[in-house]
N, C-alpha and C positions, 0 to 999 in steps of 0.2 A: 144305866149310867156307866156300868162297868165297861161296856164296849166303847163308850165315848172316851173314857180315860185310857183304854188300851190303844185306840186309834190315835189319840193325841200324843201318847208316849212314843208311838212308832214314828209319827210324823216329826215330832221334835227331835227324836234321836237321829233321824236321817238328816235333818237340817243342822244339827249341832256339829256334824263332821266338818263342813266348810267353815263354821264359825270358830272352831277350835284350831283350825289350820292357819288362820290369818290373825294378825294383830287387830285389824279393824275389819268388820264385816263389810262386804260389798253391798251397795245399795239394793241390788236385786234380792239378796238374801234377807236384808232387813224388811223389804216389802213382802217377801214370802212369809216370813215369820209373823208380821203384822196381820197379813191376810188370814193365816191359819188361826191366829189368836182371836180375831174378830168373828170368824166363822164358828169357832168352838164356843164362844160366848153365846152366839145366836142359837146354836144347837142345844146348848145347856138350858137356856131360857125357854126355848120352845118345847124341849123334850123332857123337862123336869118332871112332869106328871104323866108322861106318855112314852114309855120305853120304846115302843115301835117307831114312833116319830123320831126319837133320838137315834135309833139304829139307821133309819132311812137318811137322816141328816149326815151321819158319819159316813155312810156309803157314798152319798153324793159328794161329800168333801174329798174323800179318798180318790174318787174318780176325777175330780177337778185337779188334784195335786199330783197324782201319779198317772203315767201312761201305762195302764194295766195291760193293754193289748201288746205294747212293745215288750213289757216285762214277761208276759206269757210266751211270746215268740223267743225272747232271749233266754228263757229258762230251758228251752229244748232246741238249741241251735242245730244239733246233729240230726234231729228227727223232724223238725218242723216242715221242711220242704217235701218230705216223703209222705206227710199226713194228708188225708183227704179234707176238703173244706168243712164237712160236718164234724170231723174230729177236731179241727181248729176251734169251731164254735163250742163244742163240748168242753174242751180244755180251757178256753177263755172263760167260760161260765164258771167252771170249777175254780180256776185261778182267782177270779174276782170274788168268789165266795158268795 
């Protein structure tokens, strides 16, 4: 469950930036927060007695919410184009955890 709380905290902290920047959140932000909240409740209910299932649920949710491939590329902009495809794969895998 610790991983679930960590993932939820990360996701909510990312989403709180746009919320704090505007007086009223835009509808897409509200939908995103509602989606994450629903998914986290499902993960919690399904993974309450099975930590591996909770971790898998968190991993799936993070992949739905974040474009980890683009984040991996964006974290190495000066090197990405010079890397071999197998190096991209290795880095993406390490980046996604």
